[in-house]
C-alpha positions in Angstrom: 21.3 14.1 -9.4 17.8 14.8 -8.1 17.5 17.9 -10.3 18.2 16.2 -13.7 16.1 17.6 -16.4 14.6 14.3 -17.4 13.9 13.5 -13.7 15.2 10.0 -14.2 17.0 9.9 -10.8 13.7 10.8 -9.1 11.8 8.2 -11.0 14.3 5.6 -9.9 14.1 6.6 -6.3 10.3 6.5 -6.3 10.3 3.1 -8.0 12.7 1.9 -5.4 10.6 3.3 -2.6 7.5 1.6 -4.2 9.4 -1.7 -4.2 10.4 -1.2 -0.6 6.8 -0.5 0.4 5.7 -3.7 -1.4 8.2 -5.8 0.5 7.8 -4.1 3.9 4.1 -3.8 4.0 2.1 -5.5 1.2 -1.2 -4.3 2.7 -0.2 -0.7 2.4 1.2 -1.3 -1.1 -2.1 -2.8 -2.2 -4.1 0.0 -0.6 -2.1 2.6 -2.3 -2.4 0.8 -5.6 -6.2 0.7 -5.2 -6.2 4.4 -4.6 -4.1 5.0 -7.7 -1.4 6.3 -5.3 1.2 3.6 -5.6 3.4 5.9 -7.7 4.2 7.7 -4.4 4.1 11.1 -6.0 3.3 12.5 -2.6 6.8 11.5 -1.5 8.4 13.4 -4.4 9.4 16.5 -2.5 10.7 14.5 0.4 13.2 12.8 -1.9 13.9 15.8 -4.1 15.2 18.0 -1.3 15.8 15.3 1.3 13.0 16.4 3.6 14.1 20.1 3.7 10.6 21.4 3.3 9.3 19.2 6.1 11.7 20.4 8.8 13.1 23.6 10.2 16.7 24.5 9.5 18.3 22.8 12.5 16.4 19.6 12.1 17.2 19.6 8.4 20.9 20.0 9.0 20.8 17.2 11.6 19.0 14.8 9.2 21.3 15.7 6.3 24.3 15.0 8.4 22.9 11.5 9.1 22.0 11.0 5.5 25.3 12.1 4.1 27.2 9.9 6.5 25.9 7.0 4.4 25.0 5.1 7.6 24.3 1.5 6.7 23.5 2.5 3.1 23.8 5.6 0.9 20.1 5.4 0.4 19.1 5.8 4.0 16.7 8.6 3.0 14.5 5.9 1.3 14.3 4.1 4.6 13.3 7.4 6.3 10.6 7.8 3.8 9.4 4.2 4.2 9.4 4.8 8.0 7.1 7.8 7.6 4.8 5.9 5.3 4.5 3.0 7.8 3.9 5.4 10.7 0.8 6.8 9.1 -0.4 3.6 7.4 -3.2 3.0 9.9 -4.5 6.5 9.6 -4.4 6.4 5.8 -6.2 3.1 5.5 -8.7 3.5 8.4 -9.9 6.9 7.0 -10.0 5.5 3.5 -7.9 8.3 2.1 -7.8 8.7 -1.6 -5.0 10.2 -3.8 -6.0 13.9 -3.0 -6.4 13.3 0.7 -3.1 11.4 0.9 -1.3 14.4 -0.6 -3.1 16.7 1.9 -1.9 14.5 4.8 1.7 15.4 3.9 1.6 19.1 4.4 4.6 20.7 6.0 3.0 21.0 9.5 1.7 17.5 9.6 5.0 15.9 8.5 7.0 18.1 10.9 4.7 17.2 13.8 5.0 13.5 12.9 8.7 13.6 12.8 9.0 15.6 16.0 6.5 13.4 17.8 8.2 10.3 16.7 11.9 10.7 17.7 12.3 7.0 17.3 12.0 7.4 13.5 15.7 7.2 13.0 15.8 4.0 15.0 12.8 2.7 13.1 14.5 3.6 9.8 17.7 1.9 11.0 15.7 -1.2 11.9 14.0 -1.3 8.6 17.3 -0.8 6.8 18.8 -3.7 8.6 15.7 -5.9 8.4 14.9 -5.4 4.7 18.5 -5.0 3.3 18.5 -8.8 2.9 14.8 -9.0 1.8 15.4 -6.3 -0.9 17.5 -8.9 -2.8 14.2 -10.7 -3.3 12.7 -7.5 -4.8 15.5 -7.3 -7.3 14.8 -10.9 -8.4 11.0 -10.8 -8.5 9.9 -7.2 -8.9 7.9 -7.1 -12.2 9.4 -3.7 -13.3 13.0 -3.8 -14.4 14.8 -3.3 -11.2 16.4 0.1 -11.0 20.2 0.4 -10.6 19.5 2.2 -7.4 17.6 -0.8 -6.0 20.4 -3.1 -7.1 22.9 -0.9 -5.2 20.8 -1.1 -2.1 21.2 -4.9 -1.8 
């Protein structure tokens, strides 16, 4: 689905991730909006190939196995992406990174180091999934953009 010519599945995933950020961390959401980065285009390749470019082969296979197991939700990859965003929130905000700098933060080496140095990310993602699974129903009701079918399936 991610490789549809009209990129609609990717747009839906980015909109869902944007809604998740707004619920999970309003401060980060507001900061990204102020930097004209709330579209989360810097997360595009994470979602397009499910973090393949950020990890080596073995780590990618391990992550894909978890993602394809549909553990807690078939959209666990969005919670992994949210986890990565929340892990670097303080760096992004304290250094006042703009759109271009935010994109540069997510080079292959930086993301790989972040994931390897934070082995608890899967537990963090699981915790977010459990915590915000209920709260995401609020997003579906009040999110100003028409809620995506993907977001509706999450709750």
